[in-house]
C-alpha positions as semicolon CSV with decimal commas, in nm:
position;residue;x (nm);y (nm);z (nm)
1;M;2,359;0,779;-0,694
2;S;2,209;0,661;-1,022
3;L;1,841;0,683;-1,111
4;E;1,821;0,303;-1,108
5;E;1,904;0,278;-0,738
6;Q;1,611;0,267;-0,501
7;S;1,572;0,376;-0,143
8;P;1,534;0,111;0,126
9;W;1,183;0,061;0,261
10;M;1,005;-0,157;0,517
11;C;0,654;-0,304;0,517
12;H;0,457;-0,186;0,820
13;V;0,261;-0,515;0,831
14;C;0,536;-0,779;0,820
15;D;0,844;-0,560;0,886
16;R;1,005;-0,690;0,565
17;K;1,299;-0,471;0,472
18;A;1,386;-0,431;0,107
19;T;1,602;-0,226;-0,125
20;V;1,487;-0,404;-0,440
21;G;1,140;-0,347;-0,578
22;R;0,915;-0,094;-0,423
23;G;0,657;-0,070;-0,153
24;E;0,325;0,101;-0,209
25;A;0,157;0,341;0,031
26;C;-0,183;0,243;0,168
27;S;-0,443;0,498;0,059
28;V;-0,600;0,495;0,408
29;C;-0,309;0,501;0,658
30;Y;-0,040;0,614;0,407
31;K;0,214;0,362;0,544
32;T;0,446;0,170;0,312
33;T;0,332;-0,187;0,251
34;C;0,474;-0,477;0,050
35;P;0,266;-0,618;-0,239
36;L;0,173;-0,928;-0,032
37;H;-0,013;-0,718;0,225
38;L;-0,175;-0,469;-0,011
39;K;-0,494;-0,517;-0,208
40;W;-0,637;-0,292;-0,478
41;I;-1,000;-0,233;-0,377
42;P;-1,267;-0,044;-0,573
43;V;-1,372;0,268;-0,383
44;E;-1,656;0,497;-0,490
45;T;-1,567;0,864;-0,536
46;E;-1,794;1,163;-0,470
47;A;-1,874;1,170;-0,841
48;G;-2,000;0,811;-0,821
49;L;-1,705;0,661;-1,009
50;L;-1,528;0,350;-0,888
51;V;-1,151;0,380;-0,864
52;L;-0,900;0,119;-0,746
53;E;-0,709;0,222;-0,437
54;P;-0,433;0,030;-0,257
55;I;-0,541;-0,065;0,095
56;C;-0,328;-0,262;0,343
57;V;-0,462;-0,564;0,533
58;Y;-0,476;-0,370;0,862
59;C;-0,704;-0,104;0,715
60;Q;-0,912;-0,373;0,541
61;M;-0,967;-0,546;0,877
62;K;-1,065;-0,216;1,046
63;N;-1,344;-0,170;0,789
64;M;-1,478;-0,524;0,851
65;V;-1,543;-0,470;1,222
């Protein structure tokens, strides 16, 4: 297996299966998500700094309720 090959993954929101590209893990639920269902949101740290964290649409909706 060469370093250029990637492992298959599946988006937990839309169930899209892929072997090309890469999925990102949501920083809240830690599930793999495709770029269409992931948004980089500024989150304040304990030190008061804002950092961008990837959050899936499911976790975004949970925080709205």
